[in-house]
C-alpha positions in Angstrom: 107.4 12.2 115.0 106.7 9.8 117.8 108.9 11.4 120.5 110.2 14.8 119.3 108.0 17.5 118.0 111.0 19.2 116.3 110.9 16.4 113.7 107.2 16.6 113.0 106.6 16.4 109.3 110.1 15.0 108.7 111.1 11.4 108.2 114.6 10.0 108.4 115.2 7.2 105.9 118.1 4.9 105.2 118.7 3.3 101.8 121.3 1.0 100.4 121.9 2.8 97.1 121.0 5.9 95.2 118.5 3.8 93.2 116.8 2.7 96.3 116.6 6.3 97.6 115.0 7.3 94.3 112.4 4.5 94.7 111.6 5.6 98.3 111.5 9.2 97.3 109.1 8.5 94.4 106.7 6.8 96.8 106.5 9.9 98.9 106.3 12.3 95.9 102.8 11.1 95.1 101.6 10.9 98.7 99.6 14.0 99.7 100.4 15.9 102.8 97.4 16.1 105.1 97.4 18.5 108.1 95.1 16.1 110.0 97.7 13.4 109.8 100.3 15.6 111.5 97.7 16.7 114.1 96.8 13.1 114.8 100.4 12.3 115.4 100.7 15.2 117.9 97.6 13.8 119.8 99.1 10.3 119.8 102.4 11.6 121.2 100.5 13.6 123.9 98.4 10.6 124.9 101.3 8.1 125.0 103.9 10.2 126.8 101.7 11.4 129.6 98.3 10.9 131.2 96.2 8.8 128.8 93.0 10.7 129.5 93.1 14.4 128.9 90.4 17.0 128.5 90.1 19.0 125.3 91.8 22.0 127.0 94.6 19.8 128.2 95.1 18.3 124.8 95.2 21.8 123.4 97.9 22.8 125.9 100.0 19.7 125.3 99.8 19.8 121.5 99.4 23.5 120.6 96.2 22.6 118.6 92.8 24.2 118.7 89.7 22.2 119.4 88.6 22.1 115.7 92.1 20.7 114.8 91.8 18.1 117.6 88.4 17.0 116.4 89.6 16.9 112.8 92.6 14.8 113.8 90.5 12.4 115.8 88.1 12.0 112.8 91.1 11.5 110.4 92.6 8.8 112.8 89.3 7.0 113.2 88.7 6.9 109.4 92.2 5.4 108.9 91.4 2.8 111.6 88.1 1.9 109.8 89.9 1.6 106.5 92.5 -0.7 108.0 89.8 -2.8 109.7 87.9 -3.2 106.4 91.1 -4.4 104.6 91.6 -7.1 107.2 87.9 -8.2 107.5 87.0 -11.3 105.4 
């Protein structure tokens, strides 16, 4: 969650009908949960709600993550950015 760690891993959705809810739910049913995605969100929150440059120890204190988790989250995030860039490059 962008601003509240109590909602990490949860997503509030609004739909206009039961059928629409079923459609949205089906889209998430086939989407795998990846720990690195949650960790990357924790890092993003830490870096956007406080000092933008933090040491590995400071990131660990702000996020509750260990260094291997932080590194895995950064790698996950960077790979998603590369994939997005490749989709937009001609």
